[in-house]
Structures are given as structure tokens and as C-alpha cells.
C-alpha positions as CSV (number, residue, x, y, z in Angstrom):
1,M,143.8,12.5,43.7
2,L,147.6,12.5,43.4
3,C,149.0,14.8,40.7
4,T,150.1,12.7,37.8
5,A,153.0,14.9,36.4
6,P,155.4,14.3,39.6
7,L,154.7,10.4,39.6
8,V,155.6,10.7,36.0
9,S,158.8,12.6,36.3
10,S,159.7,10.1,39.0
11,A,159.4,7.3,37.3
12,A,161.5,8.9,34.4
13,S,164.2,9.5,36.7
14,A,164.1,6.5,38.3
15,V,164.7,4.7,35.1
16,L,167.5,7.3,34.2
17,L,169.5,6.6,37.1
18,A,169.0,2.3,37.0
19,F,170.9,3.2,33.6
20,A,173.4,5.0,35.1
21,I,174.2,2.7,37.9
22,P,175.9,-0.3,36.2
23,N,173.3,-2.5,34.5
24,E,172.6,-5.6,32.1
25,F,172.6,-3.3,28.9
26,W,175.7,-1.3,29.9
27,L,177.9,-3.0,32.8
28,A,179.8,0.1,33.4
29,G,177.0,2.3,33.6
30,S,177.3,6.0,32.5
31,S,178.6,9.0,34.8
32,V,176.9,11.4,32.3
33,L,173.6,9.9,32.6
34,G,174.2,10.0,36.5
35,L,175.0,13.8,36.4
36,G,171.2,14.4,34.7
37,A,169.2,11.5,35.9
38,L,167.5,13.5,38.9
39,V,166.8,16.4,36.7
40,P,163.0,15.0,36.0
41,L,162.6,14.3,39.5
42,Y,163.5,17.8,40.7
43,V,161.6,19.7,38.1
44,G,158.5,17.6,39.1
45,F,159.2,18.8,42.6
46,L,159.0,22.2,41.7
47,L,155.7,21.7,39.8
48,S,154.1,19.8,42.5
49,P,151.0,21.5,44.0
50,A,151.4,19.8,47.2
51,K,153.5,18.3,50.1
52,K,151.7,14.7,49.7
53,H,152.8,14.6,45.9
54,V,156.3,15.2,46.7
55,A,156.4,12.7,49.2
56,C,155.1,9.9,47.2
57,S,156.6,10.6,44.1
58,Y,159.9,10.5,46.2
59,G,158.6,7.2,47.5
60,L,157.9,5.9,44.1
61,F,161.1,7.1,42.8
62,V,163.0,5.4,45.6
63,A,161.2,2.0,45.2
64,L,161.6,1.9,41.1
65,V,165.0,2.4,41.3
66,H,165.4,-0.2,43.8
67,V,163.5,-2.7,41.5
68,C,165.0,-1.7,38.3
69,S,168.8,-1.6,39.7
70,S,168.4,-4.4,42.0
71,F,166.0,-6.7,40.4
72,W,168.7,-9.5,40.9
73,L,167.7,-9.7,44.4
74,K,164.6,-12.3,43.4
75,N,167.5,-14.6,42.8
76,F,168.5,-14.9,46.3
77,Q,167.6,-18.6,47.7
78,G,164.0,-18.1,46.3
79,F,163.4,-15.7,48.7
80,A,162.1,-12.8,46.4
81,L,159.3,-12.2,48.4
82,F,161.5,-10.9,50.9
83,T,164.5,-9.9,49.5
84,L,162.8,-8.0,46.6
85,G,159.6,-7.6,47.4
86,A,159.6,-6.6,51.1
87,S,162.4,-4.6,50.6
88,T,160.8,-2.6,47.6
89,V,157.5,-1.9,49.7
90,G,159.3,-0.9,52.8
91,Y,161.9,1.7,50.7
92,F,159.0,3.4,49.6
93,F,157.4,4.0,53.1
94,Y,161.2,4.6,54.1
95,A,161.6,7.6,52.0
96,L,158.0,9.4,52.7
97,P,159.8,11.4,55.1
98,F,162.5,12.8,53.1
99,G,160.0,13.5,50.3
100,V,158.2,15.9,52.7
101,A,161.5,17.0,53.8
102,F,162.0,18.1,49.9
103,A,158.7,19.7,50.0
104,C,159.6,21.9,52.8
105,I,162.6,23.1,50.9
106,L,161.1,24.0,47.8
107,R,159.8,27.1,49.4
108,K,163.5,28.4,49.2
109,Q,164.6,30.2,46.0
110,A,167.8,29.3,44.0
111,P,170.5,28.7,44.7
112,A,169.6,27.9,48.6
113,R,167.2,25.4,47.6
114,A,169.2,23.7,45.1
115,C,171.8,23.5,47.9
116,A,169.4,22.0,50.4
117,F,168.1,19.4,47.9
118,A,171.6,17.9,47.8
119,L,171.7,18.3,51.8
120,V,168.5,16.5,52.0
121,W,169.8,13.9,49.3
122,T,173.2,13.2,51.1
123,L,171.4,12.4,54.5
124,W,169.1,10.1,52.5
125,E,171.5,8.1,51.4
126,W,173.3,7.6,54.6
127,V,170.1,6.9,56.0
128,K,169.6,4.2,53.5
129,S,173.1,3.0,53.9
130,T,172.9,2.8,57.9
131,G,171.2,0.8,60.7
132,I,169.0,-2.8,60.8
133,L,167.8,-2.0,57.1
134,A,171.1,-0.8,55.8
135,Y,171.5,-1.3,52.0
136,P,173.8,1.1,50.3
137,W,172.8,0.1,46.7
138,G,171.2,2.5,44.2
139,T,173.0,5.3,45.0
140,V,174.2,8.3,43.2
141,P,177.9,8.0,43.8
142,M,177.8,4.2,42.0
143,T,177.3,6.1,38.5
144,A,180.6,8.5,39.2
145,H,183.2,5.2,39.4
146,N,185.0,6.1,36.4
147,L,185.0,9.8,37.2
148,S,188.9,9.3,38.3
149,Y,189.8,12.8,39.8
150,L,186.4,13.5,41.0
151,I,186.1,10.7,43.2
152,Q,189.5,11.3,45.1
153,I,187.5,13.4,47.6
154,A,186.6,10.2,49.2
155,D,189.7,10.2,51.6
156,I,188.1,13.7,53.1
157,T,184.4,13.4,52.6
158,G,183.6,9.3,52.4
159,V,181.4,8.8,49.8
160,W,179.0,11.1,51.2
161,G,180.9,14.3,49.1
162,L,179.8,12.6,46.1
163,S,176.0,11.9,47.6
164,F,176.3,15.7,47.9
165,L,178.2,17.3,44.5
166,I,176.0,14.5,42.2
167,P,172.7,16.0,43.2
168,L,173.7,20.0,43.2
169,A,174.9,19.2,39.6
170,N,171.5,18.0,38.5
171,A,170.0,20.9,40.5
172,C,171.8,23.1,38.4
173,V,170.4,21.6,35.2
174,A,167.0,21.4,36.8
175,E,167.0,24.8,37.7
176,S,168.2,26.2,34.4
177,L,165.2,24.2,32.7
178,H,162.9,26.0,35.3
179,F,164.3,29.4,34.5
180,F,163.1,28.8,30.9
181,I,159.8,27.5,31.5
182,K,158.8,30.2,33.8
183,K,161.1,33.3,32.8
184,R,162.4,33.8,36.2
185,D,165.2,36.3,37.0
186,G,168.4,34.4,35.8
187,V,170.7,35.6,38.2
188,P,170.3,32.9,41.1
189,V,170.7,30.0,38.4
190,F,173.9,31.7,37.2
191,R,175.2,32.0,40.8
192,L,174.2,28.1,41.3
193,W,176.3,27.2,37.9
194,L,179.1,29.1,39.6
195,L,179.3,27.7,42.9
196,T,179.1,24.3,41.7
197,G,181.6,24.5,38.9
198,C,183.9,26.2,41.6
199,L,182.9,22.9,43.7
200,Y,183.7,20.6,40.8
201,C,187.2,22.4,39.9
202,L,188.5,22.2,43.4
203,C,187.5,18.7,43.6
204,S,188.9,17.7,40.6
205,L,192.4,19.4,41.1
206,Y,192.8,17.7,44.7
207,G,191.8,14.3,42.8
208,A,194.7,15.0,40.2
209,Y,197.2,16.1,43.1
210,R,196.3,12.8,45.0
211,I,196.6,10.3,42.0
212,A,200.1,11.9,40.8
213,T,201.6,11.9,44.1
214,L,200.6,8.2,45.4
215,G,203.4,6.8,46.9
216,A,205.1,3.8,46.6
217,P,204.2,0.3,48.2
218,R,206.0,-0.5,51.1
219,T,206.2,-4.2,49.7
220,T,204.3,-7.3,48.0
221,L,202.1,-9.9,48.9
222,A,202.1,-12.9,46.7
223,L,198.4,-14.5,46.7
224,A,196.9,-17.1,45.0
225,I,193.3,-16.2,44.2
226,V,190.9,-18.5,43.1
227,Q,187.4,-18.0,41.4
228,Q,185.9,-21.4,41.4
229,N,182.3,-20.2,40.0
230,A,180.7,-22.6,41.8
231,D,177.6,-22.6,43.9
232,P,178.1,-23.4,47.5
233,W,174.7,-23.4,48.7
234,D,174.2,-26.5,46.3
235,T,174.9,-29.1,49.1
236,T,174.5,-32.0,46.8
237,S,177.8,-30.6,44.8
238,F,179.4,-29.8,47.9
239,E,182.2,-32.3,46.9
240,K,182.5,-31.4,43.1
241,N,183.2,-27.6,44.4
242,L,185.6,-28.5,46.8
243,T,187.4,-30.5,44.3
244,T,187.3,-27.5,41.7
245,A,188.7,-25.4,44.2
246,I,191.6,-27.6,45.0
247,H,192.4,-28.1,41.4
248,L,192.1,-24.5,40.5
249,T,194.5,-23.5,43.1
250,E,197.0,-26.2,42.5
251,T,196.8,-24.8,38.6
252,A,197.5,-21.6,40.2
253,L,200.7,-22.8,42.1
254,R,201.9,-24.7,39.4
255,T,201.8,-22.6,36.2
256,Q,201.9,-18.9,38.3
257,T,200.1,-17.1,35.4
258,A,197.7,-13.9,35.9
259,P,194.7,-12.5,34.0
260,P,195.4,-9.5,31.4
261,L,195.9,-6.3,33.1
262,P,193.3,-3.9,32.5
263,T,194.1,-0.7,30.4
264,T,194.4,2.5,32.0
265,P,194.7,6.1,30.9
266,Y,197.0,6.9,33.8
267,R,200.6,6.5,32.4
268,K,202.1,6.8,35.8
269,E,199.7,4.3,37.5
270,K,201.5,1.3,39.1
271,T,200.5,-2.0,37.5
272,L,200.4,-5.2,38.7
273,T,202.5,-8.2,38.4
274,H,202.3,-11.6,38.7
275,A,204.4,-14.2,40.6
276,S,207.3,-15.4,38.7
277,A,207.5,-19.1,37.9
278,R,207.6,-21.5,41.1
279,A,208.1,-18.0,43.2
280,P,207.0,-18.7,47.0
281,V,203.1,-17.9,47.4
282,D,202.2,-15.7,50.8
283,M,198.7,-17.0,51.3
284,V,195.7,-18.7,49.0
285,V,192.9,-16.8,49.0
286,W,189.1,-18.7,48.3
287,S,185.9,-17.1,48.3
288,E,183.2,-16.5,51.0
289,S,181.3,-19.9,51.9
290,S,184.2,-22.2,50.3
291,L,183.9,-24.3,53.2
292,R,180.0,-25.1,53.3
293,Y,180.2,-26.7,56.8
294,P,181.8,-25.2,59.6
295,Y,185.5,-26.0,59.6
296,E,186.1,-26.8,63.2
297,Q,182.9,-29.1,63.8
298,Y,183.3,-31.1,60.4
299,R,186.8,-32.0,60.7
300,H,186.1,-35.6,60.0
301,V,184.3,-34.5,56.6
302,Y,187.1,-32.6,55.6
303,N,189.4,-35.3,56.5
304,A,187.5,-37.8,54.3
305,L,186.4,-35.5,51.2
306,P,186.7,-35.4,48.4
307,A,187.3,-38.6,47.8
308,A,189.9,-38.3,45.2
309,R,192.3,-35.6,47.2
310,P,190.6,-34.8,50.9
311,F,190.6,-31.4,52.0
312,S,193.0,-31.9,54.8
313,A,195.6,-33.6,52.8
314,F,195.7,-31.1,50.1
315,L,195.8,-28.4,53.1
316,R,199.2,-29.9,54.3
317,T,201.0,-30.0,50.9
318,L,200.2,-25.9,50.3
319,G,203.3,-24.5,52.3
320,A,201.1,-21.5,52.9
321,P,198.0,-20.4,54.8
322,L,194.5,-20.9,53.4
323,L,192.1,-17.8,53.8
324,V,188.7,-19.3,53.3
325,G,185.0,-18.6,54.0
326,T,183.2,-21.0,56.4
327,P,180.8,-20.8,58.9
328,L,181.6,-20.4,62.5
329,R,180.1,-21.7,66.0
330,L,180.3,-19.1,68.2
331,S,182.0,-19.8,71.4
332,G,179.7,-20.3,74.1
333,N,176.7,-20.4,72.3
334,S,174.6,-23.8,72.2
335,T,171.5,-22.4,70.8
336,K,170.0,-22.4,67.3
337,G,171.5,-19.5,65.3
338,G,174.7,-19.6,66.8
339,Y,176.5,-19.5,63.7
340,A,178.4,-16.8,62.1
341,N,179.0,-16.2,58.3
342,A,182.8,-16.3,59.0
343,V,186.6,-16.0,57.1
344,A,189.1,-18.6,59.2
345,L,193.2,-18.4,58.1
346,L,194.0,-21.9,57.9
347,R,197.6,-23.4,58.6
348,P,199.1,-26.3,56.5
349,D,198.6,-28.4,59.9
350,G,194.9,-27.8,59.7
351,H,195.3,-25.3,62.9
352,V,192.7,-22.2,62.9
353,A,195.1,-19.1,63.3
354,Q,192.6,-16.6,63.2
355,V,189.1,-16.1,62.4
356,Y,186.8,-13.2,62.0
357,G,182.6,-13.4,62.0
358,K,180.6,-10.8,60.0
359,M,179.0,-8.2,61.8
360,Q,176.5,-6.5,59.1
361,M,174.0,-8.8,58.0
362,V,171.9,-8.6,55.0
363,P,168.3,-7.7,56.1
364,F,165.7,-10.3,55.1
365,A,168.1,-12.6,53.8
366,E,171.1,-13.1,56.4
367,F,169.1,-12.1,59.1
368,I,165.0,-11.3,59.9
369,P,165.1,-7.6,61.4
370,W,163.0,-7.9,64.9
371,G,163.0,-11.6,64.3
372,H,163.4,-12.3,68.3
373,M,159.7,-11.9,67.9
374,T,157.9,-14.9,68.2
375,S,155.1,-13.2,65.5
376,V,157.7,-11.8,63.0
377,Q,159.4,-15.5,63.0
378,R,156.0,-17.1,62.3
379,L,155.3,-14.8,59.4
380,A,159.2,-15.6,58.2
381,Q,158.4,-19.3,58.6
382,M,155.1,-18.9,56.8
383,L,156.4,-16.8,53.8
384,A,159.5,-17.7,53.1
385,G,160.1,-21.3,54.9
386,F,162.7,-20.3,57.5
387,S,162.7,-18.3,61.1
388,E,166.4,-18.4,61.7
389,S,169.6,-16.6,60.7
390,W,173.1,-15.9,61.2
391,T,174.5,-14.2,64.2
392,P,176.5,-10.9,63.8
393,G,180.5,-11.8,64.7
394,P,181.8,-10.7,67.9
395,G,183.8,-7.8,66.4
396,P,186.8,-6.5,64.5
397,R,189.7,-9.0,63.7
398,L,193.1,-8.2,62.4
399,F,194.7,-10.8,60.5
400,R,198.7,-11.1,60.0
401,V,200.7,-13.6,57.6
402,P,204.4,-13.6,57.0
403,C,205.5,-11.9,53.9
404,A,208.4,-14.1,51.1
405,A,209.2,-10.4,50.5
406,G,210.5,-9.6,53.9
407,G,208.7,-9.0,57.5
408,S,204.9,-9.6,57.5
409,V,201.6,-8.0,56.3
410,R,198.1,-7.3,58.5
411,F,194.9,-7.1,57.1
412,A,191.5,-7.0,57.5
413,T,188.7,-8.9,55.9
414,P,185.2,-7.3,55.3
415,I,182.9,-10.5,54.6
416,C,180.3,-10.2,51.5
417,Y,178.6,-6.8,51.4
418,E,180.3,-5.3,54.5
419,D,182.8,-3.9,52.0
420,A,180.0,-1.4,51.1
421,F,179.9,0.1,54.4
422,P,182.6,2.7,54.5
423,S,182.2,3.3,58.7
424,L,182.6,-0.3,59.3
425,C,185.7,-0.9,56.8
426,A,187.1,2.5,58.7
427,A,186.8,-0.2,61.8
428,L,188.5,-2.8,60.3
429,H,191.2,-0.8,58.8
430,T,192.1,1.3,61.9
431,Q,193.3,-1.3,63.5
432,G,196.5,-1.2,61.8
433,S,195.1,-3.0,58.6
434,E,197.8,-2.4,55.8
435,L,195.3,-4.6,53.5
436,L,191.5,-5.3,52.8
437,I,190.7,-8.9,51.8
438,N,187.0,-9.1,51.0
439,L,185.4,-12.4,50.3
440,T,182.2,-12.8,48.5
441,N,179.7,-15.2,47.2
442,D,177.5,-13.3,44.4
443,S,177.1,-16.2,42.2
444,W,173.3,-16.6,43.3
445,S,172.7,-13.2,41.9
446,K,173.1,-14.7,38.3
447,T,173.8,-11.4,36.6
448,A,177.0,-9.4,35.7
449,S,175.0,-6.3,36.7
450,A,174.9,-7.4,40.4
451,E,178.5,-8.4,40.3
452,W,179.6,-5.0,38.7
453,Q,177.3,-3.2,41.1
454,H,179.1,-4.6,44.2
455,Y,182.4,-3.9,42.6
456,V,181.7,-0.1,41.8
457,V,180.2,0.2,45.6
458,S,183.4,-1.4,47.4
459,L,185.9,0.6,45.1
460,F,185.1,3.6,47.1
461,R,186.7,1.7,50.6
462,A,190.3,1.6,49.1
463,I,189.7,5.3,48.3
464,E,188.7,6.5,51.3
465,L,191.0,4.3,53.4
466,R,193.9,4.7,50.7
467,T,194.4,1.1,50.9
468,T,194.9,-1.5,48.3
469,L,191.3,-3.8,48.4
470,V,191.2,-7.2,47.3
471,R,188.2,-8.9,46.3
472,S,188.2,-12.7,46.3
473,T,184.8,-13.8,45.0
474,N,183.0,-17.1,43.9
475,S,182.0,-15.9,40.4
476,G,183.1,-12.1,40.0
477,F,184.0,-9.5,40.3
478,T,187.6,-10.7,41.7
479,V,189.4,-7.6,41.7
480,V,192.6,-6.0,42.9
481,I,191.9,-2.1,43.4
482,G,194.7,0.4,44.0
483,P,194.6,2.8,46.8
484,E,193.7,5.5,44.1
485,G,190.5,3.2,43.0
486,K,192.1,1.7,39.8
487,T,191.6,-1.8,39.2
488,R,195.0,-3.5,38.8
489,A,193.8,-6.8,37.8
490,A,190.5,-8.6,37.1
491,F,188.9,-11.9,36.5
492,P,186.6,-12.8,34.1
493,L,182.9,-13.0,35.2
494,F,181.4,-16.2,35.7
495,Q,184.4,-18.5,34.9
496,A,186.4,-21.0,36.8
497,T,189.6,-19.4,36.9
498,S,192.9,-18.8,39.2
499,A,196.4,-16.8,39.7
500,V,198.8,-15.6,41.6
501,L,199.5,-12.0,41.9
502,H,201.8,-9.6,43.6
503,V,199.6,-7.4,45.6
504,P,200.9,-3.8,46.5
505,V,200.8,-3.3,50.0
506,Y,201.2,0.5,51.0
507,P,202.2,2.1,54.2
508,V,199.2,2.5,56.6
509,V,198.0,5.9,56.5
510,R,195.2,7.8,58.5
511,T,193.1,9.5,56.1
512,Y,190.7,12.4,57.4
513,Y,187.7,10.0,56.7
514,A,189.6,7.3,58.7
515,R,189.8,9.5,61.4
516,M,186.7,11.7,61.4
517,R,184.6,9.1,59.7
518,D,180.7,10.8,58.7
519,W,181.3,14.1,59.6
520,V,179.9,15.5,56.4
521,I,176.7,13.6,57.5
522,V,176.8,15.7,60.7
523,L,177.4,19.0,58.9
524,C,174.5,18.4,56.8
525,A,172.1,17.7,59.7
526,L,173.2,20.7,61.2
527,I,173.0,22.8,58.5
528,L,169.3,21.7,57.4
529,F,168.4,21.6,61.2
530,A,169.7,25.5,61.7
531,E,167.7,26.2,58.7
532,G,164.3,24.5,59.6
533,V,164.7,26.4,63.0
534,R,165.2,29.8,61.3
535,M,162.3,28.8,58.9
536,A,159.9,27.7,61.9
537,V,160.9,31.3,63.8
538,H,160.1,33.2,60.2
539,T,156.7,31.2,60.0
540,R,155.5,32.0,63.8
541,R,156.3,35.7,63.2
542,H,154.9,36.0,59.8
543,S,151.6,34.2,61.2
544,T,151.7,36.6,64.3
545,T,152.1,39.8,62.4
546,Q,149.2,38.5,59.9
547,A,147.0,37.8,63.2
548,E,148.1,41.4,64.4
549,N,147.0,43.0,61.3
550,S,143.9,41.4,61.3
551,L,143.1,42.2,64.4
552,Q,143.8,45.9,64.0
553,Q,141.7,45.8,60.7
554,I,139.1,44.5,63.0
555,R,139.2,47.2,65.7
556,G,138.9,50.1,63.0
557,E,136.1,48.6,61.1
558,H,134.1,48.4,64.6
559,V,135.5,52.0,65.2
């Protein structure tokens, strides 16, 4: 039977981490709790008698964190069996090999095992956030979003630097508790604290420098941002939702008021201004899936609806392009499922100036992994009632819009949870983008914590790329985030509102992370591989020595 102590400690850490991440009780989460949430898990690992106990307890931890922090996945179009149930079971088994890795590094002594713990943890969060089953939620950097100085290292290490530092701090606390429990030598623990303290101080000093030296924006882009707070999946409310979006747009253009700016502890922080009365607007931005039916194929619908004010007639009166979410029929693809979840830039004359199709699909929601297999299609149809999914877009696209302040602005448009993926956003940005504009529909979650979590995950992209990130959402969190990760403006959650904002556009900067991408992951893997080889060689030599000693002892007895 499995030992209960590591399982209990895993459950305790899962609950603590779920509370450290933005949640329904504490919307902003807790960075302090995040620095200690993994302590019970680490101590439980140290006290576990066997590898299988460590592996199973870690699988349990990952599954519980997923359920406790992403419980709102059950609201995704009634597909809870897939979006929450299947993913929870999948992550339990997905985490087991890493549990075995944790068990192997426990044979080392502090501070080496604490550093190895942080290295393995970093690799796990990268694996969880990459590939066909990628879901970068429930990670430890989500607890650190308000540690403004520390998180600035993301422009060098990406978010993975935080995936290393936070578990390392947890390991320090856990090793201290283990020292008091076992009454071991305290020198290694002191060295561990010294190492961790130096790393945190250096990273915080770098962060203070980066915030203090943030330059001035090159120009500003006047955006009319609309948060319609409607469910675009409800086809019966299509006309009503379109009417709401049109009304909110006209209200924003007519009044040109902005929401109150958030308070900030930084006196030198550049604040966001709103457009002066009747100032020209450079672009109107609606959220993901605002045009429920493919714009190109259903123009006759948009020419007639809404009946009181057809969309096409409204578009002609804008005087500015409209950036909007709509399905895209992929060129040359006439088969079922040949539509991409897309963003289109529509000119006032109705012409589609540019379009981008979403490349990173939500597993078990927007696409079915291995869905090309007939058996998988049948299973999905039986369990969830669907067997088709979106088709990934053809690749990165760069948008360009004229700016009333002079010149033009280039921008990229990650869709929905694509703003949670560092490498993908870096690929979009390095085309020459000066701005990221994310279009999202999270209204289906029906929970404030889901909106906050998406916001927290995405803000690291602004720091990694040192660019402004605009999030235009259906119900929240609609925000403008500066290159230092600070919120410049925000709309209230689950309210229909709109505003015209002057968004700062900074000169393009190729950060170290933008150039080198996930170099931290490569370094972690190399270190762990080298250590694994060293341990294997040491174990083999030790076994050989023991065998030789036993053989000599036997020969001596015969003599």
C-alpha cells in the first residue's frame, strides 16, 4: 500500500498553491503563499520510503492543483468530461515520470538536491506548457505577478526563470524544516539560503533597473475597445449581441471616456491617457468570436442584420478599421473542419485587409488530440457529442494600421489563450511587431478567477518582449499592460462597457529571451542529463566495487 504521509503532504501543497494562484476567494492570489506552497510536498518527498510513493504523490499533486485552480473548465460548452475530467486524469499520468525524477534527486544532499528539485520543476512546467497537450495554467509564476522587481528577469530567462526561483525558495524553507526535524548539519542549509538570497537580490536589482530605465513610447495608438459581455456561442442571441457591440462602439466614439486608471506604487510609471473629445480613432477592437459566422461566407447576413442597423452599414460609418474575431475558411480546404478561429482587420468598405488564424488550439476543447483516428472520433462523438474541431491557421501574420499621431503601427494578434505561450508570442512579435493585441472570449468560464488567471498568465509576455500588450475580451479581463508588466488601464469584469484609449507604442526591442527563446530549458536539461550520467557511473562503480569485495571475501573464506 502507498504511504499516506506523502499523499497528505501533496494534497496540502495542492490546496496552498491553488490559493496562491488567483482564485475565487483571493482574486489576486498571494505571492507570499506561493513562496511556501510547495514546502509540504518537498518534505513529503524527503520522508517518502520509495520512488513509487513520490511518483504517485506528485501525480496527485498535479491533478489536485488542476482541479482546484481550473475548476471553471467544467463550464466549457458542457464538455466538462473532456475539458476537466479527461485533462485531470491525463495530467496525473503525465506527471508520474517527473515524480520518479524527484525521487532520484532526493538521494543527493542539500543544497544540491534543492537546486535539482528546482531544475526538475522548471522542466515539468515547460513540458506542461508545450506541445499538443499544452496548458500553461497552475504554474508557480502565476503566484508572482505582483512581485514587480523580481519578474523583470523574464526578458532574459522567460517565465522559466521564475519556474526555477520560486521552487528554490520553497526548497530552502523545506530543507530548514527537515534540518530541525532530523537534527542534521546546518551548514548545507545555510549555504542554500545564501545562494537563494543572492539570486533573489540580483534579480530584484536587475528588475529595479529595468523599471527605472523604461524609455518613452514612440507614439500612441487610439483604440476604441469594446467589451460586450455577451455569449457569442449562443446563436439565438446573435443579432442581440451584434446590436450590443455596435451600440457600445458608437457610445465610445461619441463620449470618448476612459475607465479609471489603476493605482500604482511606482511614481515614475507612465500612465495611460484617454482620447480627447472627438479625437480621431485609429482602430476599433472587438473580442474573439464577435462575428459568430464567417464574415467572408456570410456577408449577406451582415448586410441584413441587425435589422435596426445592419453591420455592413455600421462599418461604413466607422471611419476606422475594425479588428474583430471571426471564423476563417482556409483557402483551398473544402473539407469539414476547414475553419480556423481567426482575427480579421476589416476596412470601412467591408474589405478584409488582413487575417490571422489561431495556431495553438485548446486540447479537448478546440481540437481533439489524435482526432484524425476513427476510433478517437467515435469516442469523442459518444462522450461529448462532437468529433470535429478547428483547423490551425497557416502561420504568423503581421498587421499594420495607420496612426493619427503619425506613421503606422505594426502589431500581432495572439488569439484567446495563445497569449499564454512565450515562444508563440515571441514568434509573432519578432516579425517586427510593435504591439500585441490579444482577442479573447472567456465569458464561458462564468468565474472571476478564470479571468484573473488568464490576465496573470499573459502579462509575462509584455515583460519577455518589452512591448505593450492589449487584451480585448468579451467579459474580462480587458486590460492594457505596459512593457514592465504593469496594468495601465482595465475594464470591470462581466460588464458591458467600452472606451477609447491612447495605447503607448514603444520602439521594437529584441530582448535576450526573444532572441534565444527557451535557453533556460536547454540549460536545465543539460545539467540534469550530466548529473544523471554522473550518478549512473557512480552507481555502477559502487556496484562493481561491492561485487569485487564480495568475491574477495568468498575466496578468502575458501582459503
